[in-house]
N, C-alpha and C positions, 0 to 999 in steps of 0.2 A: 504495498500499499503507500509505502513510504517512498520507495523508487519511483510507481506511478507517479507520484505527487510531484518530485522531484521534476520529471520528464516534462509534466503539464507546466510547470513552473519557468522551465529551460525556453521553451515551446514559445511559451507566452511573450517571454524576454525579445527572444528572434522576432515574433511579429511587429512587436514596439519597435524596436530598432530598425527595422524596414520600414516602418511608417513614419518614423523620425526622418529617415534618410531621404525618402521618397517627396517628404514637405521642404526640406532643407534645400533639394536639388531643382533649383530653378533656373537652371543653365538652358537656352534655348537650343532645338535642334539646327544644327547648322551643316551644310555641304561639308563634303571630305576635304580635310585640310592637313597636308603634308608637310614637314620641313625637308626639304632635299637641297643639298648642295651642288652646283653643277659641278663638270669637269672641268679642268685649264684648258683643254684642248679638244678639237674636234672628235679626235680618236676616243677620247676618254669620257666623252657625251652622256649625260644619265639618260635616261630614257623617265618620260612622261608621259600621263592619259589626261585624255579630256575629262571634264565632269570632274574634275580635282583641284582644288585651289593650292598652289605651292608657298610658302613662307621662305624666305631666302636671306642669309646675312650678307652684304657685302664688306668686305674690308679694303678701304682706300681705293684705287684706280685698281679694281680686279673685274675681268672678264670671267664668266662663267658660260659652258655648253650644256645644252640639252638637246634631246632629239623624238622624235613620236615617226610612227609611220602609219601613213595613211588604210583607209579600209582597201576593200576590191572595187572601188566605185570612183568617179570624181567627186572631188569638193571643194568647198571654200572654205577658209582660214580668217578666223576673228579670234582677238587675242584683247584680253583685258590685264593692264597693270596696274597695281598701286602702291605709290611710293607711302610707306610707313612711317619711316623716321631717319632716310638716307638724306645727309643735308647736302641737296644738288641735284642733279638731273641723273635717271636711270634710262638708261636706252636700250631696245630690245629689236634685235634685227632677226628677218626670217631668213636661212639660205638653203640652196637645194644640194645635193652631195656633190656636185660641181663647183659650189662657191658661188653661186649665181643668188644675187640677193633680190629677195621678191617686195620688201617692205620693212619697213621700220614705225616703233612707237617709242614715245618717251615720257615719261611721268617727270614731274617736280614734287619737293615737297609736300606730301599731303592730298597729293592729285591720284584721283581713279578716273582712269580712262579706257576706251574700247575703242578699237579700229578694224576693220575688215580689210583685207589685202586684196587686190585686184585680181591676181594670178589664181587660175584655174589648176587644184594641185593634182596632181596624175593619180592615179590608182595604186596600191600597194607599194608604196615609195617613201625609203627615207627623208625625213626631211629635219633642218636642225637650228634652233633658236637660241642666240648667242646675246647674253645680256650684260651690259657693262657699266660702269661707274665711270662717268669721265672726269671727275673731279679727285685727283688724287690725296687730300685729304677728308676725304667724305665718306661717312661709314654708316650702317644703320641696316633697317629689314626693309623690304617689299614681299606685294604678294602677287602672283601670276596664275592666272588659267587661260586655257584656251579651248576654240570649239569648233566641228568640222561640221558644215552642214552640204548635205547629198544635193548633187546636181547630176539627175537624171536624165536630162535633152540635152541633145549637141549643142556647139556654139557656132555649129559653121553649117552651110547649106549642102556641103557633101555630104553629113551625117546626118542628114535631118530625118525627124520620124516620123513613118507613115501613120496618117489618121484617115477616118471615114469621114464621107459626106453626110450629112444630116446626123449626126452626133455631138453633144455638146462636152466639152473636155475642160478640164480645169487641174492648173500647175501652178508655178511659183518662179519668179526669179529671184535666184538665191544667193546670189555675190553684188559685187560692187559693177563689177563691168559683164555679167551674165548677159544673157540673150538664149533665145529659146527658138531652134528652128524645127518647122514641121513641113509636111508634103503632101499632097493626093494628087488624084488621078480621077476627072469626071468621066463619068460612063455615056454623057450625053452632051451637046454642045447648048448652049443658052445663058440665061442670067442667073449668077450664084449672088448669094449674099454674104457677106462676112459681118459678124457680130462680135464684141470684145465689150468685156466688163474687168476692170480694177476692181480689186477685194480689199483695197490697203488705202487707210486714211494718208493724205498729205502726197499722193503718189500718183503723178499721168503714167498709164501703162501704154507705150504703144505698138499697133498691129500692123502690118503690111504683107499684102499680096503680090509675090513677084511671079514672072514667067521663067520657062526653063534657060533664059537667057540672061538673065540676072535683072531682066526690067522691072521696075518698081509699078505694078498697076494700079494700084490704089493705097490709102492708109488712112488710120484713124487713130484716136486715141481717147483713154477714158479715165476720170476721176470717179469712181466709185457709181458710176452710170453707163449703162449699156448702151454704146454706139454702133453704128455698122453703115455699109457702104456695100453698092450693088455693083456688079462688072459683069461683062459675058467671058465665058470661057468656052474653050474649044473640048471636044470629048477626046480622051485617051492622050492626053497631054500631061504630064506631071505639071502642078502647082506648087509653090513655096510660101509658107505665112512664116513670119519674122518676128517674136514679140518681143520688147524690150522698153528698160526706162531709162529715165534720163537724170534718176534723184542721187545718184553714187552712194547709195545706200548697202548696209552688207546685210541688213536683217530681210528674211525672205518677203517678197509681195505677192502675193495670190493673186491670180487673173482665172477668168473662164470666158472661152470662145467655141465659136461653131463654125461652120461654112454651110450652106445649104442653100 
């Protein structure tokens, strides 16, 4: 009986301790954060993953290398950096394995800055992030992360995606300099209507129809409205649709279109 009572008292104490811990632990849930010092050369670059915030300490005029491999499809790269305590400017560069610079982002002390790069990244390819402190007497911490936005529609007329007439399609402009190309072939000659609707705020989406010879037959643009134009097309000839915008934005901008 005494043993049973002792076990009950111990269990009660454990419950009270757990309750007390839960009440006292008011730390908000945050995204995955990891401390990771980069390599001092490209060969010793540390591998980083998307959806992870990395906290790094810079000491004086120091350069650090990181690397990541793209998935098996084309992507656009965006990068966030926050200078937490470096008394100076932290600069970040994106390089190919052949040392071609694709863009850079900088952040002064206290700045939180995000930018998307223009270059469309190749599938299954290693890329390198280089971070440096340009002031020799400055040191402190910064935080960075990156995202990869899938781009599944070709940027060139030669690789245009085949679509069907009398069907509505929805897609998105995925990067700063992204553009989407589609192609279709009418089964009969006549007048066809191209419809386009931009579905993102503060962005004009443009749409053009081209002949197989590269001649622009007509175009329209849309700012959250359905706009259209009609053109005469010949049967059994390929025609091309080019959709793009001029916002120079790095976040995806959705649109819907059809040819009928």
